[in-house]
C-alpha positions as CSV (number, residue, x, y, z in Angstrom):
1,M,153.2,162.9,147.0
2,N,154.5,164.4,143.7
3,P,155.4,168.1,144.0
4,T,152.7,169.6,141.9
5,Y,152.3,172.6,144.2
6,A,155.8,173.8,143.3
7,I,154.6,174.8,139.8
8,K,153.2,178.3,140.4
9,G,154.3,181.7,139.4
10,V,157.0,182.9,137.0
11,Y,158.6,179.9,135.3
12,A,161.9,181.2,133.7
13,I,163.5,179.3,131.0
14,T,167.2,180.0,130.3
15,P,168.3,181.4,126.9
16,D,171.0,179.7,124.8
17,C,174.1,181.3,126.3
18,A,177.7,180.1,125.6
19,N,179.1,182.4,128.3
20,T,178.4,180.6,131.6
21,T,179.4,183.5,133.7
22,D,176.9,185.8,131.9
23,L,174.2,183.1,132.1
24,L,174.6,182.8,135.9
25,H,174.6,186.6,136.3
26,R,171.4,186.9,134.4
27,V,169.8,184.0,136.2
28,R,170.8,185.4,139.6
29,L,169.0,188.7,138.7
30,A,165.9,186.8,137.7
31,L,166.0,184.8,141.0
32,A,166.3,188.0,142.9
33,G,163.2,189.1,141.0
34,K,161.2,186.3,142.5
35,I,160.9,183.8,139.7
36,R,159.5,180.6,141.2
37,I,160.8,177.9,138.8
38,L,163.9,177.7,136.6
39,Q,164.2,175.5,133.6
40,Y,167.6,174.9,132.0
41,R,167.4,174.9,128.2
42,N,170.3,175.3,125.9
43,K,170.0,173.9,122.3
44,S,173.4,175.1,121.1
45,A,175.8,173.9,123.8
46,N,177.7,170.6,123.7
47,S,177.3,168.0,126.3
48,V,180.3,169.1,128.4
49,Q,179.1,172.7,128.6
50,R,175.5,171.6,129.3
51,L,176.7,169.6,132.2
52,E,178.8,172.5,133.5
53,Q,176.0,175.0,133.2
54,A,173.4,172.6,134.7
55,H,175.6,171.9,137.7
56,A,176.1,175.7,138.3
57,L,172.4,176.4,137.9
58,R,171.5,173.5,140.2
59,K,173.7,175.1,142.9
60,L,172.2,178.6,142.3
61,T,168.6,177.4,142.5
62,R,169.3,175.6,145.8
63,E,170.7,178.9,147.1
64,F,167.3,180.5,146.3
65,A,165.3,177.4,147.2
66,I,163.3,177.1,144.0
67,P,162.7,174.0,141.8
68,F,165.2,173.4,139.0
69,I,164.0,171.7,135.9
70,V,166.0,170.4,133.0
71,N,164.6,170.6,129.5
72,D,164.3,167.4,127.4
73,D,167.3,165.5,128.9
74,V,166.4,162.9,131.5
75,Q,170.0,161.8,131.9
76,L,171.3,165.3,132.5
77,A,168.5,165.9,135.1
78,A,169.6,162.8,136.9
79,Q,173.3,163.7,136.7
80,V,172.8,167.1,138.4
81,D,170.0,165.9,140.8
82,A,167.6,168.4,139.2
83,D,164.1,168.6,140.8
84,G,162.7,167.4,137.5
85,V,162.6,167.3,133.7
86,H,160.4,168.9,131.1
87,L,159.5,166.6,128.1
88,G,158.4,167.4,124.6
89,V,156.5,165.2,122.2
90,A,159.7,163.8,120.7
91,D,161.4,163.1,124.1
92,D,161.3,160.2,126.5
93,S,158.0,159.1,127.8
94,V,156.7,160.0,131.2
95,D,157.1,156.4,132.3
96,T,160.8,156.3,131.2
97,A,161.5,159.6,133.0
98,R,159.8,158.4,136.1
99,A,161.8,155.2,136.1
100,A,165.0,157.1,135.7
101,L,164.3,159.9,138.2
102,G,162.1,158.4,140.8
103,I,158.7,159.2,142.2
104,H,159.6,162.4,144.0
105,K,160.8,164.3,140.9
106,I,158.8,166.8,138.8
107,I,157.8,165.7,135.3
108,G,156.3,168.3,133.0
109,V,155.0,167.7,129.5
110,S,154.6,170.1,126.6
111,C,151.1,169.6,125.1
112,Y,151.1,172.5,122.6
113,N,147.4,173.1,121.6
114,R,146.2,169.6,122.2
115,L,144.0,168.9,125.3
116,P,143.9,165.1,124.6
117,L,147.8,165.1,124.8
118,A,147.5,166.7,128.2
119,Q,144.9,164.2,129.3
120,N,147.1,161.4,128.3
121,A,150.2,162.9,130.0
122,V,148.3,163.4,133.3
123,H,147.0,159.8,133.0
124,A,150.7,158.7,132.6
125,G,151.7,160.5,135.7
126,A,152.8,164.0,134.6
127,D,153.0,166.5,137.4
128,Y,152.2,169.5,135.2
129,V,151.3,170.2,131.6
130,A,152.3,173.1,129.4
131,F,150.3,174.7,126.6
132,G,151.3,177.2,123.9
133,A,152.3,179.2,122.0
134,F,149.6,181.7,123.0
135,F,151.3,184.6,121.3
136,P,153.8,185.0,118.6
137,S,157.2,183.9,119.8
138,T,160.7,185.0,118.7
139,I,162.2,181.8,120.2
140,K,159.9,179.5,118.2
141,P,158.3,181.6,115.4
142,N,156.7,178.5,113.8
143,A,155.3,177.1,117.0
144,E,151.8,175.7,117.0
145,V,149.2,178.3,118.1
146,A,147.1,177.8,121.2
147,D,143.8,179.6,121.9
148,I,143.3,181.0,125.4
149,E,140.0,179.1,125.5
150,L,142.1,176.0,125.7
151,L,143.4,177.1,129.1
152,R,139.9,177.5,130.4
153,Q,138.9,174.1,129.2
154,A,142.0,172.5,130.6
155,R,141.4,174.3,134.0
156,A,138.0,172.8,134.1
157,E,139.1,169.3,133.3
158,L,142.6,168.8,134.7
159,T,143.8,168.9,138.3
160,V,147.5,169.3,137.7
161,P,149.2,172.8,137.4
162,L,148.9,174.4,133.9
163,V,151.9,176.3,132.4
164,A,151.4,178.8,129.6
165,I,154.2,179.6,127.2
166,G,154.8,181.4,124.0
167,G,155.4,185.1,123.4
168,I,154.3,186.1,127.0
169,T,155.0,189.7,127.9
170,L,154.1,192.1,130.8
171,H,151.3,193.3,128.5
172,N,149.5,190.0,127.8
173,A,150.4,187.8,130.8
174,A,147.4,188.7,133.0
175,S,144.9,187.3,130.5
176,L,146.6,183.8,130.8
177,V,146.6,183.9,134.6
178,H,142.9,184.9,134.5
179,A,142.2,182.0,132.2
180,G,143.7,179.5,134.6
181,A,147.4,179.3,134.1
182,D,149.2,178.4,137.3
183,A,152.6,179.4,135.9
184,L,153.9,181.6,133.0
185,A,157.0,180.2,131.1
186,V,159.1,183.0,129.7
187,I,162.6,183.4,128.2
188,S,163.2,186.6,126.3
189,T,160.8,188.8,128.2
190,I,162.9,188.4,131.3
191,F,166.4,187.5,130.1
192,D,166.5,190.1,127.3
193,A,165.1,192.9,129.5
194,E,167.2,195.9,130.3
195,D,166.4,195.3,134.0
196,I,165.9,191.6,134.5
197,M,165.2,191.8,138.2
198,A,162.5,194.5,137.9
199,T,160.8,192.7,135.0
200,A,160.7,189.5,136.9
201,K,159.2,191.3,139.9
202,K,156.5,192.9,137.8
203,M,155.5,189.6,136.3
204,A,155.5,188.0,139.8
205,T,152.9,190.5,141.0
206,L,150.4,188.7,138.9
207,F,150.5,185.8,141.4
208,N,149.5,185.8,145.0
209,S,152.9,185.5,146.6
210,N,151.4,185.2,150.1
211,R,149.9,181.8,149.2
212,L,152.4,179.2,150.3
213,P,152.5,175.8,148.4
214,T,151.5,172.7,150.2
215,G,152.8,169.2,149.9
216,R,156.3,167.7,149.8
217,L,158.2,170.7,148.5
218,A,156.7,173.1,151.0
219,S,158.4,171.3,153.8
220,Q,161.7,171.5,151.9
221,G,161.7,175.3,151.5
222,Y,160.2,175.6,148.0
223,S,157.9,178.5,148.8
């Protein structure tokens, strides 16, 4: 069984950070604030630093028993034994990622504002799909815009977890959860906050923390 039930709650994505010590400090605070998934994303680091940071974050996420996802890079995900990979439209296919990582790893796919893209990804074996940007984003100011109605439609048609991304803050997050998002992907709202732990905890309250996941990852401590 693929670990779809692991994708629920606050889905933190790391900021570009050259200082690995600072990155680990900020991620530890977010983990203490009950984020439920961590994705490693660093568009500015070279391959040596990416491997170093991914190894360190893999160790840290195991300490807190949450899934660790690598953005874009299937090879890096395999190198550090990440729990999965997140793919964009220009990245490897789901089939390629599955062949490289195995049947028990998580594969997520960015579907932007296109439901047919999500339907195709699910048909190909994706474990979750992500939509956005729902709100203006400082990380990707020119990102495609997704309407909240898309979440409602996807919730009615798809059985995999849905991740919402793009400009999500404590003020607008609830609307996405109510529309059907299983997880909220955030970068700056958490990692640029004055109090990272407190901000993560506030966003986590939008989800029912008493509902334990089922399936393979539940038995491995991902709860």
